[in-house]
C-alpha positions as CSV (number, residue, x, y, z in Angstrom):
1,M,78.8,3.2,32.0
2,K,78.7,0.0,34.2
3,V,81.3,1.0,36.6
4,V,79.4,4.5,36.6
5,I,76.2,2.6,37.4
6,A,77.7,0.3,39.9
7,L,79.3,3.7,41.8
8,T,76.4,5.3,41.5
9,L,74.0,2.6,42.9
10,A,76.7,2.3,45.7
11,L,76.3,6.0,46.5
12,L,72.4,6.1,47.0
13,P,71.9,4.1,50.4
14,V,74.7,6.7,51.6
15,A,72.6,9.6,50.4
16,L,69.4,8.2,50.9
17,S,70.1,7.7,54.9
18,A,71.9,11.1,55.2
19,Q,68.7,13.0,53.6
20,D,66.5,10.7,56.1
21,S,68.4,12.1,58.7
22,A,68.4,15.6,57.5
23,A,64.0,15.2,57.7
24,N,64.3,13.6,61.4
25,H,66.0,16.4,62.5
26,A,63.9,19.1,60.9
27,R,60.7,16.9,62.2
28,Q,62.0,17.5,65.6
29,R,63.2,21.0,65.6
30,A,59.6,21.9,64.3
31,A,57.8,19.2,67.1
32,W,60.1,21.4,69.5
33,N,59.4,24.7,68.6
34,Q,55.7,24.6,69.4
35,R,53.8,27.2,71.0
36,Q,53.8,27.3,74.3
37,A,52.3,30.5,76.2
38,P,54.8,32.1,78.4
39,F,53.8,32.2,82.5
40,R,55.2,32.9,85.9
41,I,56.3,29.9,87.6
42,A,57.2,31.9,90.9
43,G,57.8,35.3,91.6
44,N,60.2,36.8,89.3
45,L,60.5,33.3,87.1
46,Y,58.8,32.5,84.1
47,Y,58.5,30.4,81.5
48,V,59.3,31.6,78.1
49,G,60.3,29.0,76.2
50,T,58.6,26.5,73.8
51,S,56.5,23.5,74.1
52,E,59.8,21.6,74.8
53,L,62.6,23.5,75.0
54,A,63.0,26.0,78.5
55,A,63.8,29.5,78.4
56,Y,63.6,31.0,82.0
57,L,63.2,35.0,82.0
58,V,64.3,36.3,85.6
59,T,63.3,39.7,85.9
60,D,64.3,42.7,88.3
61,P,63.7,46.3,88.0
62,A,67.8,46.7,87.3
63,G,67.2,44.5,84.5
64,H,66.8,40.8,83.6
65,V,68.3,37.4,82.9
66,L,67.5,34.9,80.3
67,I,68.9,31.4,81.1
68,D,69.1,29.9,77.3
69,A,67.7,30.5,73.7
70,P,66.6,27.4,72.3
71,L,66.8,27.1,68.6
72,S,67.3,29.9,66.5
73,E,63.8,29.8,65.1
74,S,62.6,29.8,68.6
75,V,64.0,33.8,69.3
76,P,61.5,35.4,67.8
77,Q,58.4,33.5,70.0
78,V,60.8,33.7,72.9
79,A,61.1,37.4,72.2
80,A,57.1,37.7,72.0
81,N,56.9,35.9,75.3
82,I,58.9,38.0,76.9
83,R,57.1,41.4,75.9
84,S,53.6,39.9,76.6
85,L,54.3,39.1,79.7
86,G,55.1,43.2,79.7
87,F,59.0,43.0,79.7
88,R,61.2,44.5,77.2
89,V,63.7,42.3,75.3
90,R,66.8,45.1,75.9
91,D,66.3,45.0,79.3
92,V,67.5,41.5,79.4
93,Q,71.1,42.2,80.7
94,R,72.7,38.8,81.2
95,L,72.6,35.5,78.8
96,L,73.2,32.1,80.4
97,N,73.5,29.0,78.7
98,N,72.8,25.7,80.8
99,H,75.0,23.8,77.9
100,A,76.4,24.0,74.4
101,H,74.6,21.3,72.5
102,W,72.1,22.9,69.3
103,D,68.3,22.5,70.9
104,H,70.1,24.6,74.2
105,A,72.3,26.9,72.2
106,D,71.5,27.3,68.5
107,G,69.3,30.8,69.3
108,L,71.8,32.3,71.5
109,A,73.8,34.3,69.1
110,A,70.4,35.3,67.1
111,F,69.0,36.7,71.1
112,K,72.3,38.2,72.0
113,Q,72.3,40.5,68.7
114,L,68.6,41.1,69.6
115,S,68.8,42.1,73.1
116,G,72.3,43.8,73.7
117,A,73.0,41.2,76.6
118,T,76.2,39.8,77.3
119,L,76.3,35.9,77.3
120,W,78.0,34.0,80.6
121,A,78.9,30.7,79.9
122,S,81.1,28.0,81.5
123,A,84.8,27.4,80.4
124,G,84.1,23.4,79.6
125,D,81.6,24.9,76.7
126,R,82.9,28.0,75.5
127,A,84.9,26.4,72.7
128,T,81.6,24.6,71.6
129,L,79.4,27.5,71.5
130,E,81.9,29.7,69.8
131,S,82.5,27.5,67.0
132,G,79.0,26.1,66.7
133,E,80.7,22.3,66.7
134,A,80.3,19.9,69.5
135,T,84.1,19.4,71.3
136,D,83.1,16.2,73.2
137,R,81.1,14.2,70.6
138,D,81.3,13.8,66.8
139,D,77.7,13.1,66.6
140,M,75.9,16.5,67.2
141,T,74.5,19.0,64.8
142,P,75.7,22.1,64.6
143,F,74.7,25.5,65.3
144,A,75.2,29.2,65.3
145,P,78.5,30.2,66.8
146,V,78.3,32.6,69.6
147,K,81.0,34.7,71.3
148,V,81.2,33.9,75.3
149,D,81.8,37.3,76.8
150,N,82.3,36.1,80.5
151,V,83.6,32.9,81.7
152,L,81.4,31.5,84.7
153,R,83.3,30.0,87.5
154,D,81.8,27.6,89.4
155,G,80.0,29.1,92.5
156,E,79.8,32.6,90.4
157,V,77.1,34.6,91.2
158,I,75.4,36.5,88.4
159,A,73.7,39.5,89.9
160,V,71.5,42.0,88.2
161,G,69.7,43.9,90.7
162,A,68.7,42.3,93.7
163,T,68.6,38.8,91.8
164,R,71.1,36.7,92.9
165,I,71.8,33.4,90.6
166,T,74.3,30.7,91.1
167,A,76.2,29.0,89.0
168,H,77.1,25.1,89.8
169,L,79.3,23.5,86.9
170,T,77.8,20.3,86.6
171,P,79.9,18.4,83.6
172,G,78.7,15.0,82.2
173,H,76.3,15.8,79.4
174,T,79.0,18.3,78.4
175,P,82.1,19.3,79.9
176,G,80.9,22.4,81.0
177,C,76.9,21.6,81.7
178,T,75.8,24.2,84.2
179,S,72.9,23.9,86.6
180,F,71.7,27.1,88.3
181,T,70.1,27.9,92.0
182,L,67.9,31.0,92.9
183,V,65.5,32.0,95.5
184,T,62.0,33.9,94.9
185,R,59.4,34.3,96.9
186,D,55.4,34.6,95.9
187,T,52.7,36.0,98.3
188,A,50.1,33.5,96.9
189,I,52.9,30.3,97.8
190,E,53.1,29.5,101.2
191,K,52.6,32.9,102.7
192,G,55.7,34.5,100.8
193,R,58.4,32.3,101.9
194,P,61.8,31.5,100.1
195,L,61.3,29.2,97.8
196,N,64.8,27.4,96.6
197,V,64.5,26.6,92.9
198,L,67.3,24.5,90.8
199,L,67.5,24.7,87.1
200,A,69.6,21.6,86.4
201,C,71.5,21.0,84.0
202,S,71.1,17.5,82.1
203,L,71.8,14.2,83.7
204,T,71.2,12.1,80.8
205,V,73.5,10.1,78.5
206,A,71.4,10.9,75.5
207,G,73.4,8.4,73.2
208,Q,76.8,10.0,74.2
209,K,79.6,7.7,74.0
210,L,80.7,6.9,77.7
211,V,83.4,3.9,76.6
212,G,86.6,4.6,74.7
213,N,85.6,8.5,73.9
214,D,89.2,10.3,73.1
215,R,87.2,13.8,73.3
216,Y,86.1,13.5,76.7
217,L,87.9,10.8,78.7
218,G,86.4,12.1,82.3
219,A,83.0,11.8,81.0
220,V,82.2,9.1,83.4
221,S,83.7,10.5,86.8
222,D,82.5,14.0,85.7
223,F,78.6,12.4,85.8
224,R,79.3,10.5,89.0
225,Q,81.1,13.9,90.6
226,S,78.2,15.7,89.3
227,I,75.2,13.9,90.6
228,D,76.6,13.8,93.5
229,R,77.2,17.4,94.1
230,L,73.3,18.2,93.1
231,A,72.5,15.5,96.0
232,T,73.2,18.8,98.3
233,I,71.1,20.9,96.9
234,K,67.6,20.7,98.1
235,P,65.0,22.7,96.2
236,D,61.7,23.5,96.5
237,I,61.1,23.9,92.5
238,F,63.0,21.6,90.1
239,L,63.6,22.9,86.9
240,N,65.0,21.4,83.6
241,F,65.8,22.7,80.3
242,H,63.2,20.0,78.4
243,A,59.7,20.7,79.7
244,S,59.2,17.0,79.6
245,G,61.9,16.5,81.9
246,F,59.6,18.3,85.0
247,D,56.3,17.5,83.9
248,L,55.6,20.9,82.7
249,A,52.3,20.4,80.6
250,E,51.1,18.9,84.0
251,K,51.9,21.2,86.6
252,R,50.9,24.2,84.2
253,K,47.1,22.9,83.6
254,R,46.8,22.7,87.8
255,Q,48.2,25.8,88.4
256,L,45.6,26.9,85.4
257,D,43.1,25.2,87.7
258,G,44.1,27.6,90.6
259,D,47.0,25.3,92.3
260,A,49.2,28.4,92.6
261,A,51.7,25.4,94.1
262,A,51.7,23.6,91.6
263,F,55.6,23.5,90.6
264,V,56.5,23.3,94.1
265,D,57.7,19.9,95.1
266,P,60.5,19.3,97.6
267,V,60.6,15.8,96.7
268,E,60.8,15.9,93.3
269,W,64.5,16.5,92.5
270,S,65.6,13.6,95.0
271,R,63.2,11.4,92.8
272,R,64.7,12.2,89.6
273,R,68.4,12.4,90.4
274,I,68.0,8.6,92.0
275,A,66.3,7.6,88.6
276,A,69.0,9.9,86.4
277,N,72.2,8.2,88.3
278,E,70.2,4.7,87.8
279,A,69.8,5.1,83.9
280,F,73.3,6.2,83.8
281,E,75.1,3.1,85.8
282,A,72.8,0.7,83.7
283,E,73.6,2.7,80.2
284,L,77.7,2.1,81.0
285,V,77.5,-1.2,81.9
286,R,75.4,-1.4,78.8
287,Q,78.2,0.4,76.8
288,K,81.0,-1.6,78.6
289,R,79.5,-5.4,77.6
290,S,79.1,-3.9,74.1
291,T,82.9,-3.0,73.6
292,R,83.9,-6.5,74.9
């Protein structure tokens, strides 16, 4: 009896820890899945995601493109947002993913089934997307697996009608992290001149193991190369896949107050990229010191 009691007591902290972790994860999902009314950012580019997790709709008379379908529980909201803007979910022909983590990929399978869209994603993230299990780290929450229909190449142009979206492979945050660029026009913004848009994949470390990570040996060099590569892109509009990553709430308020160009800031990306680079290098130094 004493042995049984001892074993039970020894297991209790582990069980409680796992329970607490699951509860924390559930709270985070709920917080990030709060309702966000959809709106036009500029031209044919719309925000249809949640209060924190981005999803972008690029529209065209010939069909639409959706970039990300965050959580499985986000899909009804994303679909309702698309419909409330006056578009049909079944007209979404292409589904893109910026990177294969649960908060950006868990809803892909459900949205793909709902819309009939084909999923286009990078080779580096394909295994993770199709298994639902991260290949590059062991601390990520699993998500609903989804079949990749087309593997994106670096510089590939995704075309639907007159819409052109260019994929840029920018690994580091994941082995297949993908950024996208497009050009849109809005007659209410700067007399309808072309606006260059960057939808940047994350440059944050976010708990990733940079030192001694046997699952992703090239993470450090990939981060640095992607940061350098993204320095050559000069967007008028910078967008991130977390709303807090580009101050969505503050910009949307300005837009509602009458500033049609609230999301236009040609120097924002340079500022954020430099800050991301500094944070990455500082984290790399910290991890190297902690392993000594």
